[in-house]
Steps between C-alpha positions, in 0.01 A plus 500: 500500500630659185299460180718385210426691183613312188694676223230606249749433212504131590130447524320351190378756251167492325657580156813388331620852415835486688565159353449641153721797571777274639505306170599817304862573400656800681467736209143384425411547871572870498313562177199302605472661841511848350228399243251326737340822638412606142378152407266455795408873540612517859801627696800290589396488865159362410680233294719412796190476716343260248822294500487477881138373535515192721309180403248538787439873449151610385656762269523415133645651185233628264438247219607730220832582670569133585430409133742770379766363734435140374547618142812694595658192658374257236260319729176325415170652627504435879868424494592784736312335790696288748185319609235428239154655550230240538135537445180339378360531155155662501337184375629308800350763729168478316499117522583515876209745541257274320601200709425690820146587387 
């Protein structure tokens, strides 16, 4: 039985990088793509790897780089994420700990 491998380009991405790039005009697209390595301090292939991170991958973009991309594309803090990060506030953790004791 053959294992069907889905096209990686069609799988949901963790970050909206490609979506942001697709919203650029053709002349803006070329300028921005050339500028991104200098902006994030990484090579273009690293940027493409960041763009291709899937939603279920454990890999992440370093916060500082993600924030630079958010600023570049005019997004709010956390706006680059496809799926919002959830977590508990430290006071909630402390309260839960106290209830267990």
